[in-house]
ROMI-124101 format. One record per residue (C-alpha): x, y, z; residue number from 1. Coordinates in steps of 0.02 Angstrom, whole numbers, padded with zeros to 5 digits. Example, Ala and Ser with C-alpha at 12.3 -4.5 7.8 and 13.67 -1.06 7.14 Angstrom:
BEGIN
+--------+--------+--------+-----+
:      u :      v :      w :  nr :
+--------+--------+--------+-----+
:  00615 : -00225 :  00390 :   1 :
:  00684 : -00053 :  00357 :   2 :
+--------+--------+--------+-----+
***
This chain:
BEGIN
+--------+--------+--------+-----+
:      u :      v :      w :  nr :
+--------+--------+--------+-----+
:  00000 :  00000 :  00000 :   1 :
:  00136 :  00122 :  00050 :   2 :
:  00238 :  00072 : -00101 :   3 :
:  00089 :  00106 : -00213 :   4 :
:  00066 :  00280 : -00139 :   5 :
:  00253 :  00315 : -00159 :   6 :
:  00246 :  00261 : -00341 :   7 :
:  00097 :  00372 : -00376 :   8 :
:  00180 :  00521 : -00293 :   9 :
:  00341 :  00490 : -00387 :  10 :
:  00250 :  00475 : -00552 :  11 :
:  00154 :  00635 : -00514 :  12 :
:  00316 :  00725 : -00473 :  13 :
:  00397 :  00663 : -00633 :  14 :
:  00247 :  00717 : -00735 :  15 :
:  00248 :  00888 : -00651 :  16 :
:  00435 :  00903 : -00681 :  17 :
:  00413 :  00858 : -00864 :  18 :
:  00274 :  00985 : -00880 :  19 :
:  00382 :  01118 : -00798 :  20 :
:  00527 :  01076 : -00914 :  21 :
:  00413 :  01078 : -01066 :  22 :
:  00343 :  01245 : -01009 :  23 :
:  00516 :  01317 : -00985 :  24 :
:  00574 :  01252 : -01154 :  25 :
:  00420 :  01323 : -01241 :  26 :
:  00436 :  01486 : -01145 :  27 :
:  00621 :  01498 : -01181 :  28 :
:  00596 :  01460 : -01365 :  29 :
:  00463 :  01593 : -01377 :  30 :
:  00571 :  01719 : -01283 :  31 :
:  00727 :  01678 : -01383 :  32 :
:  00641 :  01710 : -01548 :  33 :
:  00543 :  01862 : -01489 :  34 :
:  00604 :  02036 : -01530 :  35 :
:  00705 :  02114 : -01390 :  36 :
:  00591 :  02246 : -01317 :  37 :
:  00734 :  02353 : -01253 :  38 :
:  00794 :  02395 : -01429 :  39 :
:  00673 :  02533 : -01478 :  40 :
:  00803 :  02626 : -01582 :  41 :
:  00965 :  02561 : -01661 :  42 :
:  01098 :  02537 : -01527 :  43 :
:  01284 :  02560 : -01555 :  44 :
:  01379 :  02427 : -01459 :  45 :
:  01563 :  02383 : -01451 :  46 :
:  01638 :  02212 : -01422 :  47 :
:  01809 :  02250 : -01350 :  48 :
:  01966 :  02149 : -01379 :  49 :
:  01979 :  02015 : -01246 :  50 :
:  01794 :  02024 : -01199 :  51 :
:  01715 :  01867 : -01127 :  52 :
:  01535 :  01815 : -01156 :  53 :
:  01497 :  01869 : -00979 :  54 :
:  01572 :  02043 : -01006 :  55 :
:  01471 :  02067 : -01164 :  56 :
:  01309 :  02005 : -01086 :  57 :
:  01329 :  02122 : -00938 :  58 :
:  01360 :  02272 : -01049 :  59 :
:  01213 :  02225 : -01161 :  60 :
:  01108 :  02229 : -01004 :  61 :
:  01180 :  02398 : -00953 :  62 :
:  01138 :  02462 : -01127 :  63 :
:  00958 :  02403 : -01102 :  64 :
:  00973 :  02282 : -01248 :  65 :
:  00944 :  02134 : -01131 :  66 :
:  00826 :  02139 : -00983 :  67 :
:  00822 :  02044 : -00818 :  68 :
:  00633 :  02030 : -00812 :  69 :
:  00531 :  01875 : -00847 :  70 :
:  00532 :  01697 : -00782 :  71 :
:  00697 :  01674 : -00875 :  72 :
:  00787 :  01838 : -00911 :  73 :
:  00850 :  01894 : -01081 :  74 :
:  01027 :  01897 : -01015 :  75 :
:  01016 :  01715 : -00958 :  76 :
:  00940 :  01660 : -01123 :  77 :
:  01074 :  01754 : -01220 :  78 :
:  01215 :  01674 : -01121 :  79 :
:  01141 :  01499 : -01145 :  80 :
:  01104 :  01524 : -01329 :  81 :
:  01273 :  01599 : -01369 :  82 :
:  01365 :  01460 : -01277 :  83 :
:  01261 :  01310 : -01332 :  84 :
:  01169 :  01370 : -01488 :  85 :
:  01206 :  01321 : -01669 :  86 :
:  01335 :  01460 : -01698 :  87 :
:  01488 :  01405 : -01602 :  88 :
:  01597 :  01545 : -01669 :  89 :
:  01684 :  01675 : -01563 :  90 :
:  01632 :  01852 : -01526 :  91 :
:  01726 :  01969 : -01642 :  92 :
:  01793 :  02135 : -01580 :  93 :
:  01724 :  02293 : -01659 :  94 :
:  01583 :  02417 : -01657 :  95 :
:  01411 :  02355 : -01710 :  96 :
:  01240 :  02431 : -01737 :  97 :
:  01105 :  02324 : -01657 :  98 :
:  00945 :  02350 : -01758 :  99 :
:  00767 :  02371 : -01698 : 100 :
:  00676 :  02203 : -01703 : 101 :
:  00830 :  02098 : -01665 : 102 :
:  00807 :  01930 : -01579 : 103 :
:  00930 :  01837 : -01469 : 104 :
:  00988 :  01725 : -01614 : 105 :
:  01005 :  01879 : -01724 : 106 :
:  01105 :  01968 : -01590 : 107 :
:  01219 :  01819 : -01566 : 108 :
:  01247 :  01802 : -01753 : 109 :
:  01283 :  01988 : -01771 : 110 :
:  01414 :  01995 : -01634 : 111 :
:  01502 :  01841 : -01704 : 112 :
:  01494 :  01899 : -01885 : 113 :
:  01627 :  02033 : -01884 : 114 :
:  01510 :  02145 : -01986 : 115 :
:  01567 :  02299 : -01892 : 116 :
:  01515 :  02478 : -01927 : 117 :
:  01611 :  02559 : -02070 : 118 :
:  01653 :  02743 : -02079 : 119 :
:  01732 :  02847 : -02215 : 120 :
:  01835 :  03003 : -02240 : 121 :
:  01858 :  03094 : -02406 : 122 :
:  02015 :  03185 : -02462 : 123 :
:  01974 :  03313 : -02598 : 124 :
:  02077 :  03351 : -02753 : 125 :
:  02176 :  03510 : -02725 : 126 :
:  02186 :  03490 : -02537 : 127 :
:  02351 :  03520 : -02447 : 128 :
:  02427 :  03402 : -02320 : 129 :
:  02364 :  03520 : -02184 : 130 :
:  02186 :  03498 : -02251 : 131 :
:  02207 :  03309 : -02244 : 132 :
:  02264 :  03313 : -02063 : 133 :
:  02114 :  03423 : -02016 : 134 :
:  01996 :  03300 : -02101 : 135 :
:  02071 :  03157 : -02002 : 136 :
:  02059 :  03254 : -01839 : 137 :
:  01872 :  03273 : -01870 : 138 :
:  01845 :  03085 : -01872 : 139 :
:  01798 :  03038 : -01692 : 140 :
:  01803 :  02851 : -01725 : 141 :
:  01986 :  02854 : -01779 : 142 :
:  02131 :  02816 : -01664 : 143 :
:  02225 :  02982 : -01673 : 144 :
:  02407 :  02935 : -01657 : 145 :
:  02475 :  03086 : -01753 : 146 :
:  02388 :  03223 : -01656 : 147 :
:  02507 :  03357 : -01594 : 148 :
:  02653 :  03299 : -01701 : 149 :
:  02742 :  03415 : -01823 : 150 :
:  02771 :  03369 : -02005 : 151 :
:  02944 :  03294 : -01977 : 152 :
:  02881 :  03186 : -01835 : 153 :
:  02732 :  03129 : -01938 : 154 :
:  02844 :  03077 : -02083 : 155 :
:  02954 :  02981 : -01962 : 156 :
:  02804 :  02888 : -01890 : 157 :
:  02732 :  02851 : -02063 : 158 :
:  02901 :  02781 : -02116 : 159 :
:  02877 :  02829 : -02299 : 160 :
:  03018 :  02856 : -02422 : 161 :
:  02977 :  03040 : -02447 : 162 :
:  03057 :  03200 : -02382 : 163 :
:  02902 :  03312 : -02396 : 164 :
:  02720 :  03258 : -02375 : 165 :
:  02636 :  03380 : -02494 : 166 :
:  02549 :  03298 : -02641 : 167 :
:  02594 :  03120 : -02591 : 168 :
:  02421 :  03064 : -02532 : 169 :
:  02290 :  03016 : -02660 : 170 :
:  02124 :  03111 : -02653 : 171 :
:  01987 :  02982 : -02631 : 172 :
:  01861 :  02913 : -02506 : 173 :
:  01936 :  02793 : -02379 : 174 :
:  01840 :  02668 : -02273 : 175 :
:  01888 :  02626 : -02094 : 176 :
:  01818 :  02548 : -01936 : 177 :
:  01825 :  02609 : -01757 : 178 :
:  01999 :  02585 : -01689 : 179 :
:  02089 :  02604 : -01855 : 180 :
:  02221 :  02739 : -01846 : 181 :
:  02257 :  02896 : -01944 : 182 :
:  02425 :  02816 : -01984 : 183 :
:  02337 :  02673 : -02074 : 184 :
:  02233 :  02791 : -02181 : 185 :
:  02381 :  02900 : -02229 : 186 :
:  02483 :  02748 : -02277 : 187 :
:  02339 :  02685 : -02384 : 188 :
:  02321 :  02856 : -02469 : 189 :
:  02508 :  02865 : -02500 : 190 :
:  02513 :  02689 : -02573 : 191 :
:  02370 :  02734 : -02691 : 192 :
:  02455 :  02894 : -02748 : 193 :
:  02619 :  02804 : -02777 : 194 :
:  02531 :  02667 : -02876 : 195 :
:  02432 :  02793 : -02980 : 196 :
:  02583 :  02902 : -03015 : 197 :
:  02699 :  02759 : -03063 : 198 :
:  02568 :  02679 : -03176 : 199 :
:  02546 :  02844 : -03269 : 200 :
:  02735 :  02873 : -03278 : 201 :
:  02770 :  02698 : -03346 : 202 :
:  02634 :  02722 : -03476 : 203 :
:  02716 :  02887 : -03525 : 204 :
:  02887 :  02804 : -03542 : 205 :
:  02811 :  02670 : -03653 : 206 :
:  02734 :  02803 : -03766 : 207 :
:  02905 :  02876 : -03806 : 208 :
:  02838 :  03054 : -03797 : 209 :
:  02968 :  03181 : -03743 : 210 :
:  02921 :  03301 : -03603 : 211 :
:  03025 :  03420 : -03496 : 212 :
:  02988 :  03313 : -03342 : 213 :
:  03132 :  03210 : -03277 : 214 :
:  03044 :  03103 : -03147 : 215 :
:  02878 :  03048 : -03074 : 216 :
:  02905 :  03177 : -02936 : 217 :
:  02917 :  03320 : -03060 : 218 :
:  02758 :  03252 : -03137 : 219 :
:  02675 :  03258 : -02966 : 220 :
:  02732 :  03438 : -02940 : 221 :
:  02663 :  03500 : -03106 : 222 :
:  02503 :  03399 : -03085 : 223 :
:  02473 :  03485 : -02918 : 224 :
:  02487 :  03655 : -03004 : 225 :
:  02366 :  03601 : -03141 : 226 :
:  02246 :  03539 : -03006 : 227 :
:  02245 :  03709 : -02920 : 228 :
:  02228 :  03807 : -03083 : 229 :
:  02088 :  03703 : -03157 : 230 :
:  01906 :  03744 : -03130 : 231 :
:  01838 :  03660 : -03287 : 232 :
:  01876 :  03475 : -03311 : 233 :
:  01895 :  03491 : -03499 : 234 :
:  02037 :  03616 : -03478 : 235 :
:  02162 :  03509 : -03383 : 236 :
:  02257 :  03453 : -03538 : 237 :
:  02257 :  03630 : -03610 : 238 :
:  02326 :  03708 : -03450 : 239 :
:  02452 :  03567 : -03434 : 240 :
:  02505 :  03603 : -03614 : 241 :
:  02532 :  03788 : -03573 : 242 :
:  02649 :  03744 : -03430 : 243 :
:  02741 :  03610 : -03529 : 244 :
:  02775 :  03731 : -03672 : 245 :
:  02832 :  03867 : -03551 : 246 :
:  02954 :  03743 : -03472 : 247 :
:  03019 :  03695 : -03643 : 248 :
:  03045 :  03877 : -03687 : 249 :
:  03126 :  03912 : -03516 : 250 :
:  02987 :  04036 : -03475 : 251 :
:  02934 :  04060 : -03295 : 252 :
:  02771 :  03972 : -03253 : 253 :
:  02699 :  04128 : -03169 : 254 :
:  02556 :  04039 : -03084 : 255 :
:  02466 :  04116 : -02935 : 256 :
:  02431 :  03954 : -02838 : 257 :
:  02618 :  03928 : -02811 : 258 :
:  02635 :  04105 : -02744 : 259 :
:  02490 :  04076 : -02625 : 260 :
:  02565 :  03914 : -02564 : 261 :
:  02732 :  03999 : -02533 : 262 :
:  02647 :  04136 : -02432 : 263 :
:  02578 :  04008 : -02310 : 264 :
:  02477 :  04088 : -02170 : 265 :
:  02516 :  04262 : -02237 : 266 :
:  02392 :  04236 : -02378 : 267 :
:  02229 :  04322 : -02332 : 268 :
:  02131 :  04304 : -02494 : 269 :
:  02220 :  04425 : -02611 : 270 :
:  02391 :  04435 : -02694 : 271 :
:  02475 :  04606 : -02699 : 272 :
:  02615 :  04666 : -02811 : 273 :
:  02729 :  04654 : -02659 : 274 :
:  02682 :  04471 : -02642 : 275 :
:  02730 :  04441 : -02823 : 276 :
:  02900 :  04521 : -02792 : 277 :
:  02930 :  04422 : -02634 : 278 :
:  03060 :  04287 : -02662 : 279 :
:  03009 :  04115 : -02600 : 280 :
:  03051 :  03943 : -02669 : 281 :
:  02871 :  03935 : -02731 : 282 :
:  02855 :  04106 : -02816 : 283 :
:  02853 :  04054 : -02998 : 284 :
:  02852 :  04237 : -03049 : 285 :
:  03031 :  04240 : -02981 : 286 :
:  03100 :  04064 : -02998 : 287 :
:  03131 :  03967 : -03157 : 288 :
:  03060 :  03795 : -03181 : 289 :
:  02957 :  03700 : -03053 : 290 :
:  02940 :  03737 : -02867 : 291 :
:  03031 :  03615 : -02751 : 292 :
:  02877 :  03515 : -02700 : 293 :
:  02695 :  03492 : -02750 : 294 :
:  02576 :  03624 : -02684 : 295 :
:  02424 :  03511 : -02662 : 296 :
:  02355 :  03337 : -02695 : 297 :
:  02322 :  03310 : -02880 : 298 :
:  02192 :  03187 : -02939 : 299 :
:  02220 :  03054 : -03070 : 300 :
:  02151 :  03165 : -03208 : 301 :
:  02279 :  03301 : -03175 : 302 :
:  02422 :  03175 : -03173 : 303 :
:  02362 :  03106 : -03339 : 304 :
:  02343 :  03281 : -03410 : 305 :
:  02523 :  03327 : -03369 : 306 :
:  02589 :  03171 : -03457 : 307 :
:  02468 :  03191 : -03603 : 308 :
:  02460 :  03380 : -03627 : 309 :
:  02370 :  03473 : -03764 : 310 :
:  02478 :  03504 : -03918 : 311 :
:  02416 :  03677 : -03964 : 312 :
:  02527 :  03832 : -03963 : 313 :
:  02449 :  03917 : -03811 : 314 :
:  02571 :  03999 : -03691 : 315 :
:  02450 :  04104 : -03587 : 316 :
:  02281 :  04092 : -03504 : 317 :
:  02170 :  04204 : -03400 : 318 :
:  02018 :  04163 : -03294 : 319 :
:  01852 :  04219 : -03367 : 320 :
:  01767 :  04222 : -03198 : 321 :
:  01650 :  04077 : -03234 : 322 :
:  01773 :  03937 : -03193 : 323 :
:  01843 :  03928 : -03370 : 324 :
:  01991 :  04015 : -03452 : 325 :
:  02035 :  04112 : -03609 : 326 :
:  02191 :  04041 : -03690 : 327 :
:  02311 :  04141 : -03799 : 328 :
:  02464 :  04104 : -03906 : 329 :
:  02543 :  04276 : -03893 : 330 :
:  02570 :  04403 : -03755 : 331 :
:  02476 :  04533 : -03858 : 332 :
:  02322 :  04423 : -03869 : 333 :
:  02338 :  04379 : -03686 : 334 :
:  02345 :  04563 : -03636 : 335 :
:  02182 :  04594 : -03731 : 336 :
:  02103 :  04446 : -03642 : 337 :
:  02157 :  04512 : -03473 : 338 :
:  02078 :  04680 : -03512 : 339 :
:  01918 :  04596 : -03570 : 340 :
:  01894 :  04472 : -03429 : 341 :
:  01988 :  04538 : -03278 : 342 :
:  01975 :  04727 : -03273 : 343 :
:  01858 :  04722 : -03124 : 344 :
:  01957 :  04588 : -03034 : 345 :
:  02121 :  04682 : -03058 : 346 :
:  02046 :  04825 : -02960 : 347 :
:  02043 :  04700 : -02817 : 348 :
:  02228 :  04657 : -02838 : 349 :
:  02184 :  04503 : -02941 : 350 :
:  02322 :  04426 : -03046 : 351 :
:  02300 :  04301 : -03186 : 352 :
:  02433 :  04175 : -03236 : 353 :
:  02544 :  04181 : -03332 : 354 :
:  02580 :  04366 : -03364 : 355 :
:  02736 :  04375 : -03473 : 356 :
+--------+--------+--------+-----+
***
């Protein structure tokens, strides 16, 4: 009799236990595949290097992604699912965006996927190295390792085979993720400029065309001047041709952008006659040939234009004021063009290039 009662009670307990387990399994399954109620807007979350599952779960709770409410909490379900679920991969360090409507399996898959947030910074054609550094400083997700360093120190850290940074970084849009450094982006931009320049130079050598440019670096210097002089895309080859012919004839380039670059912080928006008489390594109204370094970052089109210049007889050009230029073969024609297009601007100390 007692044995029969014990058996009945045991069976009842087993049945109740099975029912509880089934309930918990069903409840857990429903909770696991339900949208996480705490994610009402996209949440930016970072998995740090060396993080454990416990660390991540705790911070997900602190970020209100996972809650502690319910018979079985989100945080417990996440830990169990991540450890024993179908995806046995590891959490991958990086910054993620957790979307609205995410479930625990979706969250686990995301943080093990390595699909971290991507950011971008754009370097514009015609920018100087100073402009590039400012653009990098304005990227809060970058690791700023160059901040506070002068140019010489930056070049030493970058460990590039160049003596001056100007012009050596290709203008383009560069992708990065949180934690990448400004050093990495500059090295990538330099590698792309070097590749672009050398490809164009080798193509030029193969063409057999003779130009007054002795090296890829001289090409880079002249391309930077063309980049700063050019407002209309279709004029790059024409302006490049003007400078090439002036070099061949041993005429001074007489281009304002080089003067402005040589003035540095003294340039306040206008060039005076005194500025044109001021001797600097970059004043092409005073020096013969090219300045010692580029004055900006040229794009691919300007590099190509310098190595494939227009073959007209133009030696002069003047800005029309609409972004385009009037080109002339003689000084007399150029003087007429200056009078026609620049009389008002010259009242404001404006100079057009070249002048003689």
